[in-house]
C-alpha positions as CSV (number, residue, x, y, z in Angstrom):
1,X,-44.7,42.2,-42.4
2,X,-42.2,39.5,-41.6
3,X,-42.7,35.9,-40.3
4,X,-41.1,37.1,-37.2
5,X,-44.2,38.7,-36.4
6,X,-46.8,36.5,-38.0
7,X,-47.9,33.6,-36.1
8,X,-51.4,33.6,-33.9
9,X,-51.7,30.9,-31.4
10,X,-52.2,27.6,-31.0
11,X,-53.5,25.4,-33.9
12,X,-53.6,28.7,-35.9
13,X,-49.9,29.0,-36.1
14,X,-48.9,25.2,-36.8
15,X,-51.4,25.7,-40.0
16,X,-50.2,28.9,-41.1
17,X,-46.3,27.3,-40.7
18,X,-47.4,24.3,-42.9
19,X,-48.8,26.2,-45.8
20,X,-45.9,28.7,-45.4
21,X,-43.8,25.6,-46.5
22,X,-46.1,24.7,-48.9
23,X,-45.6,27.8,-50.4
24,X,-41.5,27.4,-50.6
25,X,-42.1,23.7,-52.3
26,X,-44.6,24.8,-54.7
27,X,-42.2,25.2,-57.6
28,X,-40.7,22.1,-56.5
29,X,-36.9,23.6,-56.4
30,X,-35.7,27.2,-55.6
31,X,-36.3,30.3,-57.7
32,X,-35.7,33.8,-58.0
33,X,-39.5,34.2,-56.9
34,X,-39.6,31.9,-53.5
35,X,-38.9,34.4,-51.1
36,X,-41.0,37.1,-53.3
37,X,-43.5,34.5,-52.5
38,X,-43.6,34.0,-49.2
39,X,-43.7,37.9,-48.4
40,X,-46.8,37.9,-50.8
41,X,-48.5,34.9,-48.3
42,X,-47.4,36.6,-45.1
43,X,-49.2,40.2,-46.6
44,X,-51.9,38.0,-47.6
45,X,-52.9,36.2,-44.0
46,X,-51.9,38.7,-41.9
47,X,-53.0,37.8,-38.1
48,X,-52.7,38.9,-34.6
49,X,-48.9,40.1,-33.5
50,X,-47.6,37.2,-31.5
51,X,-44.5,36.5,-29.4
52,X,-41.5,35.6,-31.4
53,X,-41.5,31.8,-32.9
54,X,-37.8,30.8,-33.8
55,X,-38.6,27.6,-33.8
56,X,-41.2,27.6,-36.6
57,X,-39.4,30.2,-38.7
58,X,-36.4,27.9,-38.8
59,X,-38.8,25.1,-39.7
60,X,-39.4,27.0,-42.3
61,X,-36.1,28.2,-43.6
62,X,-35.0,24.2,-43.6
63,X,-38.0,23.6,-45.7
64,X,-36.1,26.3,-48.3
65,X,-32.9,24.8,-47.8
66,X,-34.4,20.8,-48.1
67,X,-35.3,22.0,-51.6
68,X,-31.5,22.9,-52.5
69,X,-30.2,19.6,-50.4
70,X,-32.6,17.1,-52.3
71,X,-31.0,17.8,-55.5
72,X,-27.1,17.7,-54.0
73,X,-26.1,20.5,-55.1
74,X,-26.4,25.0,-54.5
75,X,-26.0,27.2,-57.4
76,X,-25.5,31.2,-56.8
77,X,-28.8,31.9,-57.8
78,X,-30.2,29.3,-55.2
79,X,-27.5,30.7,-52.2
80,X,-28.7,34.2,-52.8
81,X,-32.6,33.0,-52.5
82,X,-31.8,31.1,-49.1
83,X,-30.3,34.7,-48.0
84,X,-33.2,36.3,-48.9
85,X,-35.8,33.9,-46.9
86,X,-33.5,34.0,-44.0
87,X,-33.5,37.5,-43.6
88,X,-37.1,37.8,-44.5
89,X,-38.0,35.4,-41.6
90,X,-35.4,37.3,-39.4
91,X,-33.4,34.6,-38.6
92,X,-29.4,35.2,-37.2
93,X,-26.5,33.3,-38.7
94,X,-26.3,31.9,-35.1
95,X,-29.6,30.6,-35.1
96,X,-29.1,28.5,-38.1
97,X,-25.2,28.3,-37.6
98,X,-25.5,24.3,-38.6
99,X,-27.6,24.3,-41.4
100,X,-25.2,27.0,-43.0
101,X,-22.4,24.7,-42.1
102,X,-24.2,22.2,-44.4
103,X,-24.8,24.6,-47.3
104,X,-21.3,25.5,-47.3
105,X,-20.5,21.8,-47.8
106,X,-23.2,21.4,-50.4
107,X,-21.6,24.5,-52.1
108,X,-18.4,23.1,-52.0
109,X,-20.0,19.8,-53.7
110,X,-21.3,21.6,-56.6
111,X,-18.1,23.4,-57.0
112,X,-16.2,20.6,-57.0
113,X,-18.7,19.0,-60.0
114,X,-17.6,22.3,-61.8
115,X,-13.8,21.7,-61.3
116,X,-13.2,24.4,-58.9
117,X,-11.3,22.5,-56.2
118,X,-10.7,23.7,-52.8
119,X,-7.4,24.7,-51.0
120,X,-6.1,24.1,-47.8
121,X,-4.4,26.9,-46.3
122,X,-0.7,25.9,-45.7
123,X,-1.3,27.4,-42.2
124,X,-4.1,24.7,-41.3
125,X,-3.1,22.6,-38.4
126,X,-3.8,19.6,-40.0
127,X,-1.1,20.0,-42.5
128,X,1.2,20.7,-39.8
129,X,4.3,18.4,-40.1
130,X,3.1,17.1,-43.2
131,X,6.0,16.6,-46.0
132,X,4.6,17.6,-49.2
133,X,6.0,17.3,-53.1
134,X,6.8,21.1,-54.4
135,X,3.8,20.5,-56.8
136,X,1.6,18.9,-54.4
137,X,-1.8,20.8,-53.4
138,X,-3.9,19.6,-50.2
139,X,-7.7,20.1,-51.3
140,X,-9.5,19.0,-48.3
141,X,-8.8,18.1,-44.9
142,X,-11.0,16.3,-42.2
143,X,-10.9,15.1,-38.8
144,X,-11.4,11.1,-38.6
145,X,-11.5,8.7,-35.7
146,X,-9.2,5.9,-37.2
147,X,-9.5,2.1,-36.8
148,X,-8.5,-1.5,-38.1
149,X,-10.6,-4.5,-39.1
150,X,-10.2,-7.5,-40.7
151,X,-12.5,-8.0,-43.1
152,X,-15.1,-5.0,-44.8
153,X,-17.8,-6.0,-42.1
154,X,-21.7,-6.0,-43.0
155,X,-21.6,-3.1,-45.7
156,X,-18.8,-2.8,-48.4
157,X,-20.1,0.6,-49.2
158,X,-19.2,2.5,-52.5
159,X,-16.3,1.6,-54.3
160,X,-14.6,4.4,-55.6
161,X,-12.9,3.5,-59.0
162,X,-10.0,4.7,-61.1
163,X,-11.2,7.7,-64.1
164,X,-14.9,7.0,-62.9
165,X,-17.6,9.4,-61.7
166,X,-19.1,9.4,-58.2
167,X,-22.6,8.9,-58.7
168,X,-24.5,11.7,-56.6
169,X,-25.8,11.0,-53.0
170,X,-24.8,7.4,-53.8
171,X,-22.8,6.8,-50.2
172,X,-25.9,8.5,-48.6
173,X,-27.4,5.1,-48.0
174,X,-24.4,2.9,-46.8
175,X,-23.2,2.9,-42.9
176,X,-19.8,1.8,-41.8
177,X,-20.2,-1.7,-39.2
178,X,-19.2,-1.0,-36.0
179,X,-18.7,-4.4,-35.0
180,X,-15.2,-6.0,-35.0
181,X,-13.1,-3.0,-35.4
182,X,-10.1,-2.0,-33.2
183,X,-9.7,2.0,-32.5
184,X,-6.5,3.4,-33.2
185,X,-7.2,7.0,-31.8
186,X,-7.5,10.0,-34.0
187,X,-6.2,11.8,-36.6
188,X,-6.5,14.0,-39.9
189,X,-7.5,12.7,-43.5
190,X,-5.6,14.6,-46.0
191,X,-7.0,14.5,-49.6
192,X,-4.2,15.8,-51.7
193,X,-3.9,16.1,-55.7
194,X,-1.7,13.2,-55.2
195,X,-2.5,10.9,-52.7
196,X,-4.3,10.6,-49.2
197,X,-2.9,11.0,-46.3
198,X,-3.6,9.8,-42.9
199,X,-1.9,12.2,-40.3
200,X,-2.4,10.7,-36.8
201,X,-2.5,12.0,-33.5
202,X,0.0,9.9,-32.4
203,X,1.9,7.5,-34.3
204,X,3.9,7.5,-37.9
205,X,1.9,9.2,-40.8
206,X,1.3,6.9,-43.6
207,X,-0.1,7.7,-47.3
208,X,-1.9,6.1,-49.8
209,X,-0.8,6.9,-54.0
210,X,-4.4,7.2,-56.4
211,X,-3.5,4.3,-59.1
212,X,-6.3,2.0,-60.5
213,X,-5.2,-1.0,-58.2
214,X,-6.3,1.4,-55.5
215,X,-9.0,0.2,-53.1
216,X,-11.3,2.6,-51.6
217,X,-14.7,2.5,-50.5
218,X,-16.9,5.4,-49.1
219,X,-19.9,5.3,-46.7
220,X,-22.1,8.2,-45.7
221,X,-19.8,8.1,-42.1
222,X,-16.3,7.6,-43.4
223,X,-13.7,6.1,-45.6
224,X,-12.5,2.4,-46.0
225,X,-9.2,1.4,-47.4
226,X,-8.6,-2.0,-48.3
227,X,-5.2,-2.9,-47.9
228,X,-3.6,-6.5,-48.9
229,X,-4.6,-7.9,-45.3
230,X,-7.0,-6.1,-43.2
231,X,-8.6,-2.7,-43.7
232,X,-8.2,1.1,-42.5
233,X,-11.5,2.7,-41.2
234,X,-11.8,5.9,-41.4
235,X,-14.8,7.2,-39.3
236,X,-15.7,10.9,-40.6
237,X,-16.2,13.1,-37.5
238,X,-18.3,15.5,-38.8
239,X,-21.8,14.0,-38.6
240,X,-22.9,15.8,-42.1
241,X,-24.0,13.7,-45.0
242,X,-22.4,16.2,-47.5
243,X,-18.8,15.4,-46.2
244,X,-19.1,12.6,-47.4
245,X,-20.2,14.0,-50.8
246,X,-17.2,16.1,-51.0
247,X,-15.3,13.2,-50.6
248,X,-16.7,11.3,-53.3
249,X,-16.7,14.0,-55.3
250,X,-13.2,15.0,-55.1
251,X,-11.8,11.7,-55.0
252,X,-13.9,11.1,-58.2
253,X,-12.0,14.3,-59.9
254,X,-8.3,13.2,-58.9
255,X,-8.4,9.7,-59.1
256,X,-7.7,10.0,-63.3
């Protein structure tokens, strides 16, 4: 039987959800046996069939996802095991769409650490009208709100230093200050193998080359570029913490 048909009523179903989550987390990480253990739990705890309880099945699936997210990376084996768990729980892709987007970002982070850098297709709308050198490659593009502020504000963020590895999850505890900023519109931040390119929806493009003197500071929700006077503040439109992880790992790989 599948967990789609597993839940009884009232307090009983909540207890079963909790026990199923404990089965998933019992090893402290995802293993090739995680989905099989979940199935065995369902087989050993048969209950009267009930109405579809999508929320509860999503809770169990998210428990499995959380095991991978806590490590800050997603291996091919873990991705395959999560697919098995999703199938067993009878969850459609559209029912866990946001979670799958987050997993895709986490997988990108993992590949960057392994030296496999993403590449933005030339047809991507973010690259429209951007002049590139013949040997320049766009590795990532993200929509941002563009702001300006005179000082760093209440939090300085994590400095991305030349030829220095990015510490996993170090930006997660840093949020960009919201006071004292001047709104300048929105646009795209493009990370290439040579520079950061800011393509605003309106106005002139700007770029910062990778050098030991570049002053870049990462937050969970954006990137701050310190100028000689003032700061460019680029707030990620994406609300996923994994976006900052991608930017941090990618810039660490390129700034050397």
